[in-house]
C-alpha positions as CSV (number, residue, x, y, z in Angstrom):
1,M,0.0,0.0,0.0
2,P,1.5,3.4,-1.0
3,R,2.5,5.7,1.8
4,I,0.3,8.9,2.1
5,M,2.4,12.0,2.3
6,Q,1.2,14.3,5.1
7,N,1.4,18.0,5.0
8,S,3.1,19.4,8.1
9,R,4.2,22.9,9.3
10,C,7.8,23.4,10.2
11,E,8.3,24.1,13.9
12,S,11.3,26.3,13.2
13,C,10.3,28.5,10.2
14,G,6.6,27.9,10.1
15,K,6.5,26.9,6.4
16,A,4.3,24.1,5.2
17,F,6.1,21.0,3.8
18,S,5.2,17.5,2.7
19,G,6.4,14.5,4.7
20,G,6.9,13.5,8.3
21,G,9.0,15.1,11.0
22,R,8.9,18.4,12.8
23,L,11.3,20.3,10.6
24,C,11.4,21.1,6.8
25,R,14.5,20.1,4.8
26,A,16.0,23.6,5.1
27,C,15.7,23.7,8.9
28,R,16.9,20.1,9.5
29,P,20.4,19.9,10.9
30,K,23.0,18.8,8.4
31,D,25.1,15.7,9.1
32,T,28.5,17.2,9.4
33,R,30.3,14.1,10.5
34,V,33.4,12.9,8.6
35,P,32.6,9.9,6.4
36,A,32.8,6.5,8.2
37,Y,35.8,5.3,6.3
38,K,37.8,8.4,7.5
39,R,36.8,7.6,11.1
40,G,38.3,4.1,10.8
41,Y,35.2,2.1,9.7
42,D,36.3,0.6,6.4
43,H,36.4,-2.9,4.9
44,T,38.8,-4.0,7.6
45,W,36.3,-3.0,10.3
46,R,33.5,-4.8,8.5
47,K,35.6,-8.0,8.6
48,V,36.4,-7.6,12.3
49,R,32.7,-6.8,13.0
50,A,31.6,-9.9,11.2
51,Q,34.1,-12.0,13.1
52,V,33.0,-10.7,16.5
53,L,29.3,-11.3,15.7
54,A,30.0,-14.8,14.4
55,D,32.3,-15.7,17.4
56,N,29.5,-14.7,19.8
57,G,27.0,-17.0,18.1
58,I,24.8,-14.3,16.7
59,P,23.0,-15.6,13.5
60,K,23.8,-13.7,10.4
61,E,20.2,-12.7,9.8
62,A,20.3,-10.8,13.2
63,W,23.6,-8.9,12.4
64,P,21.8,-5.7,11.3
65,L,20.2,-5.5,14.8
66,Y,23.7,-5.4,16.5
67,D,26.5,-2.9,16.9
68,V,30.0,-3.9,18.0
69,D,31.1,-1.8,21.0
70,H,34.7,-0.9,21.5
71,N,35.9,-0.8,25.1
72,P,37.4,1.7,25.7
73,A,35.8,3.9,23.2
74,Y,37.4,3.8,19.7
75,D,39.9,6.6,19.1
76,P,42.0,6.1,15.9
77,A,44.4,8.9,17.1
78,V,45.3,6.7,20.1
79,E,45.0,3.2,18.6
80,P,43.7,2.7,15.0
81,D,43.7,-1.2,15.2
82,H,40.2,-2.4,16.1
83,T,41.5,-5.8,17.3
84,K,43.4,-4.2,20.1
85,Y,40.2,-3.2,21.8
86,T,37.8,-5.4,23.8
87,L,34.9,-5.8,21.3
88,V,31.4,-6.6,22.6
89,P,28.3,-7.1,20.5
90,R,25.3,-5.1,21.7
91,L,21.8,-4.5,20.4
92,H,21.7,-1.1,18.6
93,S,19.6,0.6,21.3
94,E,21.8,-0.7,24.1
95,H,24.9,0.5,22.3
96,S,23.4,3.9,21.7
97,R,22.5,4.2,25.3
98,K,25.9,3.1,26.5
99,T,27.6,5.5,24.1
100,A,25.5,8.5,25.2
101,Q,26.0,7.8,28.9
102,Q,29.7,6.8,29.0
103,D,31.6,7.5,25.8
104,N,30.2,10.8,24.5
105,L,30.1,12.8,27.7
106,R,28.7,16.3,27.3
107,D,29.1,19.5,29.2
108,K,26.1,21.6,30.6
109,N,25.7,23.3,27.1
110,G,25.4,20.0,25.3
111,S,28.8,20.2,23.7
112,F,31.1,17.2,23.8
113,A,33.3,17.3,27.0
114,R,36.9,16.4,26.7
115,R,37.7,12.9,28.0
116,V,40.6,12.7,30.4
117,R,43.1,10.0,29.4
């Protein structure tokens, strides 16, 4: 069944737009992250990730539900080799929660706080 496009009003600028969400395309924040391959997640990482998931008995059909967590948090400036970290498979929601609470600490303004190493 085709999806019906709904008309919405942007909460930021007030203009009408088609589609879901609270903000129109012009008001949505841009993804300014560096591409994944430049952050160290390339073909080598995909092989390591597959190995971790397989070694932990997770069926291949369920792999999209999982993220592989680095412990301590991955930092290519300190150690670019993924295999030198403790790697733990986590469901995506669990990994996101852990990352937000422990790895990406923020200051009172919502900016990333510097980690003490």
